[in-house]
N, C-alpha and C positions, 0 to 999 in steps of 0.2 A: 902261450898256453898249450901244454901238451894234451894230447888226446882230443883235440878239437877237430870236428869234421863238419863239412857243409853238405847238406842233403836237400833234396827236393821235399817240399811240404807234402805230407800225407794227411788225409782227413782225421785219422786217429790221433793226430797231434793237436787238434784244435783246442781242446780245453786247457792243456798245459801252455800252449802258445798264448792264448788270450789272457790267462792269468799273469804270465810274464809281461805281456804287452801293457796290461792295465796298471801293474805296479810301476813299470818304467814311466808310463805316461803321467801317472799321478805324482810321482816323485819329481819329475822334470818340471811340472807346471804348478806345483803347490803354491798357494793353497787351492788353486782351481782343481776340481776333480772331474773326471770323465762322467758325463751325464748319461751315457749310453749303458743300457743293461748288458749283462753278460750275453744274453740271448740275442740282442741286437748286434753285438759284435760278432757273435758266431755266424749269424746269417750274413752279415756284411763280408766276413772273411770267406765263407764257403760259397755264397751265391753271387757275390759281386767281385771282390778283389781277386780271387784265384782264377776268375774267368778272363780278367783283363791284364793280369800281370803274372810274371814268373815269381813264385814264392820260394825263397831259399831260407833254410833253417840252419842255424849253427847249434851244434850239440857238443857238450863236454860230458863225457861219461854217460851218454844217453839222456842228459838233462838239457832242455832247451835253454840256451843262453842268449839267443838273439834271432831276429828274422828280418829279411828284407823283401819287399815287393818291388819289382822293377818291370816297367812296361816300356821297352825300347830305351829311349834316352831319358826317361823319367823314373826317378826313384820315388815311388809313391809312399812307402813306409820303410822306416829303419828304426828298430827298437832293440835295445840290449837289456838283458837282465840286470837289475840294480846291483847285484853282487859280482857282476862280470864286466863292469865298465872299466875303462883305462887299462885294459889288458891286451889290446891289439885286435879284438874281435871286430870292432867297428871299422878299423883300418883295412882288415881283410875283406869285409863286405864292400868297401869302397873300391878296392882293387878288382873285385869280381864285377862290380858294376861298370867300371872303366873298361874292362876287357870285353864285356858283353855289348857295350855301346862305345866303340872306340872313338867316336866323335864327341859331341856335346853331351853333357849330363845336366839334368835340370831337377830341381826339387823345391819344396816349400817346407819351412819349419816355423814354429811359433816365435814371434819376436821376443817374447819373454823367456824363451829357452836359450839363455846365453851360453850354456855349456855346449849345446848342439851347434850353435853358430860358430863358436871357436873351433870346434871339431871340424866342421866343413871348411872353414877358412884354412886350417892347417893342411887340409888335403887339396888345396888349390881352387876351391870354390870361391866365387865372389858374389856379394849381395848386389842384386840388380833392380829390385823393386820392393816397396814396403806398403803395408796397409791392407792387403787383401784380407777380407774377413770371411771365415769359414763357418761351418755349421756349429762350431763351438762358440762362435761369437768373439774369438780372439784374433788379434792382428797377426798376420803372417809376414814373413820375409821370403822373397823369392831368391834362389841362388842358382848359379850355373857354373859348370866346369867346362873349360875348353882346353884341349891339349895345347901345348906350346906352339905346335906347328899350325894351329888354326887362328885366323884373324879374329880379333875381338870387336 
């Protein structure tokens, strides 16, 4: 995808980012819909997530097409705009995460999100645990990535 750039999150991006995040979440988990209000997500992003993780935003022609929150070896959030999936943006985020944490990477995704599970497996992640239930009340799957030179 040409004209794609990765930038640090800035507070003025919050509304556009949350709108993209909500659409992506709701499509991936349909018919389940995010029960958090826009204001709750804004507060979580600004007051919690950005204080514990590095937030990287992908923009295409100044439109937000994805974001990743990474805290060390943990990918806490990774969402792509519904119209920009399967275009390599997610793969570029994974490469950024791997370079920021050259050892193990760890994340959770929803068990019902089969597309995300396939995506992570394609990028060398393996599923290591099932059944964690989060605030949404949906079962998770835990995944990890270990570089080839690290023992499993």
